[in-house]
C-alpha positions in Angstrom: 139.4 90.7 96.0 136.6 87.9 96.4 134.2 90.7 98.2 134.7 93.1 95.3 133.8 90.3 92.9 130.6 89.7 94.6 129.8 93.1 94.6 130.4 93.4 91.2 128.5 90.8 89.8 125.5 92.1 92.7 125.5 95.7 90.9 125.5 94.2 87.2 122.5 91.5 88.3 120.4 94.8 89.9 121.6 96.3 86.2 120.1 93.4 84.4 116.7 93.0 86.7 116.1 96.6 86.1 117.1 96.7 82.5 114.9 93.1 82.4 111.6 94.8 84.1 112.3 98.0 82.0 112.3 95.5 78.8 109.0 93.7 80.2 107.1 96.5 81.0 108.0 98.6 77.5 106.7 94.9 75.8 103.5 94.9 78.1 102.8 98.5 76.6 103.8 100.2 79.7 107.0 101.2 79.1 108.7 104.3 77.5 106.8 105.2 74.4 104.8 102.5 74.1 101.0 101.9 73.5 100.6 106.1 74.0 96.6 105.5 72.3 95.7 103.5 74.9 97.5 105.7 77.9 95.4 108.8 76.6 91.9 107.0 76.2 92.7 106.0 80.1 93.5 109.7 81.1 90.5 110.6 79.0 87.9 108.3 80.2 89.8 109.1 84.1 89.8 112.8 84.0 87.7 113.8 81.7 89.7 115.3 79.6 88.4 118.0 76.5 89.1 118.1 72.7 91.7 120.6 73.3 93.7 118.5 76.1 93.4 115.3 74.3 95.5 117.3 71.3 98.2 118.9 73.4 98.9 115.8 75.1 98.5 113.6 72.0 101.6 116.1 70.7 103.3 115.8 73.8 103.4 112.1 73.8 104.5 111.9 70.2 107.5 114.3 70.5 108.4 111.9 73.3 108.4 108.9 71.4 110.6 110.9 68.6 112.9 111.5 71.4 112.7 107.8 73.2 113.1 105.9 70.2 116.7 106.4 69.4 117.7 105.7 72.8 115.5 102.6 73.0 117.6 101.1 69.7 120.7 102.5 71.4 120.2 100.5 74.5 119.2 97.1 72.1 122.3 97.5 70.2 124.6 97.7 73.1 123.1 94.2 74.5 123.1 93.0 71.3 127.4 94.1 71.2 127.8 93.1 74.7 125.9 89.6 73.9 128.1 88.7 71.1 131.4 89.4 73.2 130.8 86.6 75.4 133.0 83.8 75.4 133.5 82.3 79.2 135.6 85.1 80.5 135.2 87.9 82.4 136.6 91.0 81.5 135.7 93.8 84.2 136.6 97.1 82.3 134.6 95.7 79.4 131.5 95.1 82.0 132.0 98.3 83.3 132.0 100.2 80.4 128.4 98.4 79.4 127.5 99.2 82.5 127.8 102.7 82.5 126.4 102.7 78.9 123.2 101.3 80.0 122.9 103.2 83.1 123.3 106.6 81.3 120.9 106.0 78.4 118.4 104.7 81.6 119.0 107.6 83.1 118.1 109.9 79.8 115.0 107.6 79.3 113.5 108.5 83.0 114.5 112.4 82.4 112.6 112.3 78.8 109.8 110.4 80.7 109.7 112.6 83.4 109.5 116.1 80.9 106.8 114.5 79.1 104.9 113.5 82.7 105.2 117.3 83.9 104.3 118.8 80.4 100.8 116.6 80.4 100.7 117.9 83.9 100.4 121.3 83.0 97.7 120.8 80.6 95.8 119.7 83.4 93.5 121.6 85.4 93.5 122.0 88.9 90.8 119.5 89.9 92.3 116.9 87.2 96.0 117.0 88.7 94.2 116.5 92.1 92.4 113.5 90.4 95.3 112.6 88.5 97.6 112.8 91.8 94.8 110.4 93.4 94.9 107.7 90.7 98.7 107.8 91.0 98.5 107.0 94.8 95.9 104.3 94.3 98.2 102.6 91.8 101.1 102.9 93.8 99.4 101.2 96.7 97.6 98.7 94.6 101.4 97.8 93.4 102.6 97.8 96.7 100.1 95.3 98.1 100.5 92.8 94.9 104.2 93.1 95.5 103.5 92.2 99.6 101.2 88.6 98.5 103.9 88.0 96.2 106.5 88.2 99.0 104.5 86.1 101.1 103.7 83.5 98.4 107.1 82.9 98.0 108.1 83.1 101.8 105.6 80.3 102.3 107.0 78.4 99.4 110.1 78.5 100.4 109.2 77.2 104.2 107.7 73.8 102.4 
């Protein structure tokens, strides 16, 4: 029974960490549907988009924003409802129900984000697609380097 509680706690912590990360990313303008104006400007500069491409991508992003807005509201409402039920006791069924609702919404948000990414990619020329792929790989490498440096700093801090 104790092992089962630890596993459940670990799953809930992982879910909470994922939601917190998503919320932070959204707050910083990098999440679902936020700050698309910046993204379009960045893409225009990096990929040398034409006026027509900019118009098409702006429309794709606007459509995505209207699709995800209700999902984001539902995530917040679910969290507020869950927060309102905190009373010092643990109800596993309630926690699982909450986790499942949030996980389904996060899945739907990710699917919408990937759909938008695919639609934007379809607007690009083969050269722009290649450049976009290169930029994504560079960003991923940079992210991994930052994570590695952060991990090393944490290990140094712990060894003191």
